[in-house]
N, CA, C and O atoms as a DFTB+ gen file, in Angstrom:
372 C
 N C O
     1  1      -0.924    -105.128      78.781
     2  2      -0.147    -105.687      79.817
     3  2      -0.442    -105.830      80.908
     4  3      -1.054    -104.887      81.411
     5  1      -0.107    -107.267      81.941
     6  2      -0.481    -107.308      82.987
     7  2       0.443    -106.351      84.203
     8  3       0.006    -105.568      85.047
     9  1       1.679    -106.711      83.946
    10  2       2.372    -105.788      84.995
    11  2       3.661    -105.278      84.364
    12  3       4.048    -105.732      83.287
    13  1       4.241    -104.458      84.941
    14  2       5.487    -103.772      84.254
    15  2       6.576    -104.814      84.106
    16  3       7.318    -104.795      83.123
    17  1       6.703    -105.847      85.193
    18  2       7.583    -107.149      85.363
    19  2       7.624    -108.004      84.409
    20  3       8.643    -108.508      83.938
    21  1       6.218    -108.252      84.003
    22  2       5.839    -109.198      82.955
    23  2       6.216    -108.605      81.490
    24  3       6.667    -109.277      80.562
    25  1       5.976    -107.393      81.471
    26  2       6.298    -106.738      80.006
    27  2       8.019    -106.992      79.900
    28  3       8.587    -107.529      78.949
    29  1       8.531    -106.570      80.877
    30  2      10.065    -106.402      81.008
    31  2      10.545    -108.105      80.705
    32  3      11.509    -108.377      79.990
    33  1       9.928    -108.859      81.195
    34  2      10.425    -110.289      80.995
    35  2      10.235    -110.748      79.677
    36  3      11.190    -111.308      79.139
    37  1       8.954    -110.588      78.924
    38  2       8.707    -110.779      77.681
    39  2       9.244    -109.912      76.709
    40  3       9.003    -110.113      75.518
    41  1       9.980    -108.921      77.102
    42  2      10.899    -108.285      76.094
    43  2       9.604    -106.963      75.408
    44  3       9.919    -106.265      74.444
    45  1       8.527    -106.857      75.937
    46  2       7.839    -105.489      75.652
    47  2       8.176    -104.381      75.888
    48  3       7.740    -103.389      75.303
    49  1       9.105    -104.380      76.892
    50  2       9.624    -103.019      77.528
    51  2      11.242    -103.224      77.496
    52  3      11.904    -104.070      78.095
    53  1      11.688    -102.160      76.588
    54  2      13.166    -102.406      75.992
    55  2      13.847    -101.072      76.716
    56  3      13.752    -100.006      76.109
    57  1      14.486    -101.101      77.914
    58  2      15.191     -99.799      78.369
    59  2      15.768     -99.125      77.377
    60  3      15.530     -97.955      77.080
    61  1      16.741    -100.050      76.711
    62  2      17.851     -99.674      75.703
    63  2      17.036     -98.705      74.555
    64  3      17.603     -97.733      74.056
    65  1      15.748     -99.056      74.227
    66  2      15.193     -98.570      73.113
    67  2      14.215     -97.317      73.516
    68  3      13.261     -96.862      72.885
    69  1      14.694     -96.961      74.612
    70  2      13.583     -95.638      74.892
    71  2      13.834     -94.466      74.113
    72  3      14.904     -94.246      73.546
    73  1      12.805     -93.694      74.093
    74  2      12.648     -92.536      73.124
    75  2      13.722     -91.396      73.576
    76  3      13.916     -91.322      74.789
    77  1      14.234     -90.757      72.977
    78  2      15.060     -89.710      73.353
    79  2      14.128     -88.331      73.369
    80  3      13.414     -87.843      72.493
    81  1      14.458     -87.863      74.860
    82  2      13.699     -86.360      75.001
    83  2      14.145     -85.367      73.908
    84  3      15.277     -85.398      73.425
    85  1      13.257     -84.545      73.570
    86  2      13.387     -83.430      72.479
    87  2      14.183     -82.485      73.311
    88  3      13.687     -81.992      74.323
    89  1      15.329     -82.228      72.949
    90  2      16.475     -81.273      73.822
    91  2      17.341     -80.606      72.695
    92  3      18.281     -81.093      72.067
    93  1      16.731     -79.272      72.604
    94  2      17.630     -78.506      71.550
    95  2      19.215     -78.730      71.681
    96  3      19.997     -79.234      70.876
    97  1      19.398     -78.275      72.762
    98  2      20.811     -78.342      72.993
    99  2      21.505     -79.832      72.673
   100  3      22.605     -79.977      72.139
   101  1      20.940     -80.515      72.956
   102  2      21.373     -81.992      72.112
   103  2      21.543     -82.002      70.785
   104  3      22.579     -82.456      70.301
   105  1      20.593     -81.526      70.058
   106  2      20.705     -81.486      68.979
   107  2      21.437     -80.573      68.147
   108  3      21.476     -80.698      66.923
   109  1      22.111     -79.513      68.881
   110  2      22.874     -78.678      68.710
   111  2      24.440     -79.263      68.311
   112  3      25.191     -79.087      67.352
   113  1      24.517     -80.110      69.663
   114  2      25.708     -80.512      69.703
   115  2      25.653     -81.580      68.538
   116  3      26.534     -81.523      67.681
   117  1      24.926     -82.299      68.476
   118  2      24.964     -83.664      67.406
   119  2      25.440     -82.882      66.042
   120  3      26.398     -83.340      65.419
   121  1      24.798     -81.756      65.603
   122  2      25.071     -81.142      64.549
   123  2      26.323     -80.740      64.360
   124  3      26.943     -80.896      63.309
   125  1      26.810     -80.129      65.518
   126  2      28.273     -79.801      65.124
   127  2      29.177     -80.870      65.036
   128  3      30.096     -80.842      64.217
   129  1      28.942     -82.124      66.062
   130  2      29.806     -83.158      65.743
   131  2      29.809     -83.484      64.084
   132  3      30.844     -83.549      63.420
   133  1      28.589     -83.655      63.605
   134  2      28.120     -84.005      62.496
   135  2      29.360     -83.192      61.442
   136  3      30.230     -83.794      60.813
   137  1      29.190     -81.964      61.459
   138  2      29.840     -81.002      60.486
   139  2      31.515     -81.336      60.829
   140  3      32.277     -81.484      59.873
   141  1      31.943     -81.426      61.995
   142  2      33.305     -81.463      62.329
   143  2      33.603     -82.926      61.691
   144  3      34.598     -82.989      60.969
   145  1      32.899     -84.019      61.869
   146  2      33.263     -85.190      61.023
   147  2      33.377     -85.086      59.660
   148  3      34.393     -85.530      59.125
   149  1      32.527     -84.585      59.017
   150  2      32.459     -84.247      57.354
   151  2      33.869     -83.568      57.069
   152  3      34.669     -83.869      56.184
   153  1      33.982     -82.495      58.121
   154  2      35.174     -81.609      57.655
   155  2      36.201     -82.532      57.620
   156  3      36.651     -82.847      56.519
   157  1      36.745     -83.121      58.832
   158  2      37.545     -84.182      58.843
   159  2      38.107     -85.189      58.050
   160  3      39.261     -85.447      57.708
   161  1      36.642     -85.867      57.769
   162  2      36.555     -86.903      56.784
   163  2      37.284     -86.054      55.195
   164  3      38.125     -86.605      54.485
   165  1      36.873     -85.053      55.005
   166  2      37.184     -84.605      53.525
   167  2      38.566     -84.289      53.476
   168  3      39.054     -84.168      52.353
   169  1      39.467     -84.093      54.697
   170  2      40.836     -83.640      54.719
   171  2      41.658     -84.830      54.922
   172  3      42.871     -84.616      54.932
   173  1      41.195     -86.274      55.119
   174  2      42.115     -87.484      55.480
   175  2      42.097     -88.433      53.793
   176  3      41.367     -88.386      52.804
   177  1      43.071     -89.074      54.103
   178  2      43.246     -90.061      53.021
   179  2      42.243     -91.271      53.493
   180  3      41.734     -91.405      54.606
   181  1      42.106     -92.060      52.418
   182  2      41.047     -93.195      52.457
   183  2      41.544     -93.915      53.567
   184  3      40.651     -94.404      54.259
   185  1      42.918     -94.168      54.015
   186  2      43.362     -95.233      55.178
   187  2      42.694     -94.460      56.200
   188  3      41.739     -95.010      56.749
   189  1      43.060     -93.109      56.617
   190  2      42.831     -92.329      57.993
   191  2      41.406     -92.300      57.536
   192  3      40.765     -92.421      58.580
   193  1      40.655     -92.216      56.647
   194  2      39.117     -92.195      56.954
   195  2      38.623     -93.458      57.475
   196  3      37.773     -93.265      58.344
   197  1      38.903     -94.908      57.203
   198  2      38.703     -95.846      57.704
   199  2      38.907     -95.986      59.141
   200  3      37.969     -96.284      59.880
   201  1      40.111     -95.781      59.581
   202  2      40.715     -95.493      60.815
   203  2      39.957     -94.752      61.871
   204  3      39.774     -95.171      63.014
   205  1      39.516     -93.568      61.369
   206  2      38.391     -92.853      62.047
   207  2      37.183     -93.068      62.148
   208  3      36.478     -92.601      63.041
   209  1      36.736     -93.930      61.086
   210  2      35.626     -94.597      61.271
   211  2      35.355     -95.581      62.442
   212  3      34.472     -95.615      63.299
   213  1      36.670     -96.546      62.114
   214  2      36.956     -97.499      63.303
   215  2      36.858     -97.072      64.891
   216  3      36.402     -97.632      65.888
   217  1      37.454     -95.915      64.663
   218  2      37.777     -95.272      66.046
   219  2      36.279     -94.811      66.493
   220  3      36.026     -95.133      67.654
   221  1      35.320     -94.179      65.868
   222  2      34.148     -94.024      65.939
   223  2      33.264     -94.956      66.647
   224  3      32.590     -94.775      67.662
   225  1      33.417     -96.064      65.848
   226  2      32.738     -97.244      66.252
   227  2      32.888     -97.722      67.834
   228  3      32.072     -98.151      68.651
   229  1      34.792     -97.355      67.902
   230  2      35.025     -97.959      69.323
   231  2      34.292     -96.947      70.229
   232  3      33.736     -97.457      71.202
   233  1      34.179     -95.536      70.088
   234  2      33.542     -94.668      71.151
   235  2      32.043     -95.130      71.144
   236  3      31.450     -94.902      72.198
   237  1      31.438     -95.641      70.308
   238  2      30.200     -96.015      70.243
   239  2      29.936     -97.322      71.039
   240  3      28.954     -97.462      71.769
   241  1      30.913     -98.291      70.836
   242  2      30.985     -99.512      71.902
   243  2      31.012     -99.149      73.458
   244  3      30.266     -99.626      74.313
   245  1      32.085     -98.151      73.659
   246  2      32.053     -97.975      74.925
   247  2      31.259     -96.887      75.588
   248  3      31.286     -96.705      76.805
   249  1      30.417     -96.033      74.590
   250  2      29.125     -95.561      75.383
   251  2      27.929     -96.492      75.476
   252  3      26.923     -96.222      76.132
   253  1      28.109     -97.632      74.758
   254  2      26.947     -98.472      74.912
   255  2      27.276     -99.365      76.453
   256  3      26.432     -99.648      77.303
   257  1      28.699     -99.674      76.489
   258  2      28.951    -100.433      77.773
   259  2      28.479     -99.438      78.735
   260  3      27.428     -99.729      79.306
   261  1      29.022     -98.345      79.032
   262  2      28.690     -97.283      79.919
   263  2      27.414     -97.083      80.446
   264  3      27.073     -96.972      81.624
   265  1      26.517     -97.041      79.057
   266  2      25.131     -96.833      79.329
   267  2      24.491     -97.789      80.151
   268  3      23.723     -97.550      81.083
   269  1      24.987     -99.244      79.599
   270  2      24.373    -100.646      80.367
   271  2      24.969    -100.318      81.931
   272  3      24.118    -100.139      82.803
   273  1      25.961    -100.259      82.191
   274  2      26.577    -100.062      83.414
   275  2      26.043     -99.433      84.153
   276  3      25.977     -99.803      85.325
   277  1      25.288     -97.879      83.594
   278  2      24.777     -96.851      84.631
   279  2      23.452     -97.489      84.783
   280  3      23.114     -97.535      85.966
   281  1      22.419     -98.100      83.791
   282  2      21.477     -98.874      83.939
   283  2      20.965     -99.691      85.030
   284  3      19.947     -99.692      85.720
   285  1      22.356    -100.602      84.916
   286  2      22.392    -101.597      85.912
   287  2      22.700    -101.085      87.694
   288  3      22.402    -101.639      88.752
   289  1      23.150    -100.277      87.503
   290  2      23.485     -99.512      88.993
   291  2      22.252     -98.820      89.416
   292  3      21.719     -99.085      90.494
   293  1      21.701     -97.784      88.450
   294  2      20.271     -97.180      89.092
   295  2      19.337     -98.405      89.133
   296  3      18.446     -98.390      89.981
   297  1      19.441     -99.417      88.345
   298  2      18.642    -100.381      88.891
   299  2      18.554    -100.814      90.437
   300  3      17.565    -100.637      91.148
   301  1      19.894    -101.479      90.879
   302  2      20.395    -101.771      91.974
   303  2      19.868    -100.979      93.001
   304  3      19.156    -101.393      93.916
   305  1      20.309     -99.609      92.789
   306  2      19.784     -98.184      93.772
   307  2      18.382     -98.514      93.882
   308  3      17.981     -98.860      94.993
   309  1      17.487     -98.460      92.819
   310  2      16.124     -98.553      92.788
   311  2      15.680     -99.811      93.985
   312  3      14.840     -99.620      94.864
   313  1      16.223    -100.728      93.846
   314  2      15.882    -101.874      94.407
   315  2      16.108    -101.911      95.855
   316  3      15.293    -102.287      96.698
   317  1      17.614    -101.370      96.108
   318  2      17.466    -101.246      97.146
   319  2      16.537    -100.110      98.480
   320  3      16.257    -100.246      99.670
   321  1      16.342     -99.111      97.515
   322  2      15.680     -98.007      98.018
   323  2      14.215     -98.654      98.309
   324  3      13.641     -98.253      99.321
   325  1      13.549     -99.656      97.473
   326  2      12.257    -100.175      97.819
   327  2      12.511    -100.959      98.465
   328  3      11.495    -101.040      99.156
   329  1      13.514    -102.063      98.987
   330  2      13.870    -102.800      99.869
   331  2      13.732    -102.077     101.412
   332  3      13.217    -102.547     102.426
   333  1      14.398    -100.738     101.198
   334  2      14.668    -100.212     102.583
   335  2      13.124     -99.409     102.855
   336  3      12.732     -99.496     104.019
   337  1      12.432     -98.821     102.117
   338  2      11.216     -98.565     102.460
   339  2      10.267     -99.671     102.837
   340  3       9.605     -99.578     103.870
   341  1      10.168    -100.787     101.985
   342  2       9.377    -102.077     102.327
   343  2       9.862    -102.191     103.787
   344  3       9.063    -101.731     104.602
   345  1      10.632    -102.539     104.127
   346  2      11.347    -102.685     105.648
   347  2      11.051    -101.870     106.638
   348  3      10.832    -102.313     107.766
   349  1      10.997    -100.432     106.322
   350  2      10.522     -99.482     107.028
   351  2       8.985     -99.696     107.266
   352  3       8.648     -99.655     108.449
   353  1       7.885     -99.942     106.234
   354  2       6.890    -100.351     106.339
   355  2       6.325    -101.215     107.200
   356  3       5.451    -100.967     108.030
   357  1       6.918    -102.359     106.945
   358  2       6.588    -103.481     107.665
   359  2       7.331    -103.446     109.113
   360  3       6.981    -104.307     109.919
   361  1       8.228    -102.610     109.462
   362  2       8.392    -102.315     111.212
   363  2       7.272    -101.368     111.495
   364  3       6.720    -101.657     112.556
   365  1       6.868    -100.553     111.021
   366  2       5.698     -99.852     111.555
   367  2       4.416    -100.204     112.059
   368  3       3.785     -99.626     112.944
   369  1       3.941    -101.694     111.094
   370  2       2.985    -102.244     111.265
   371  2       3.251    -103.493     112.364
   372  3       2.323    -104.230     112.697
């Protein structure tokens, strides 16, 4: 890959597909959520299970929107930082 920007443009770098770091606390929480999900699904009627699964889908959707917004905001901050640094360098010369 010739450059980061080229890879980003060509779709070789996909920020949304980054690898998750190994985090035992995260894994522990996911296990608890899975166990609670199984517990409640076993107690609910078929209609309630469907509604519960739809609600989980909504949580996933809102999480994806928030992650996308956070990425865009962080990218803008990085660009502003680089712009300011580049401006400072130009003023020194």
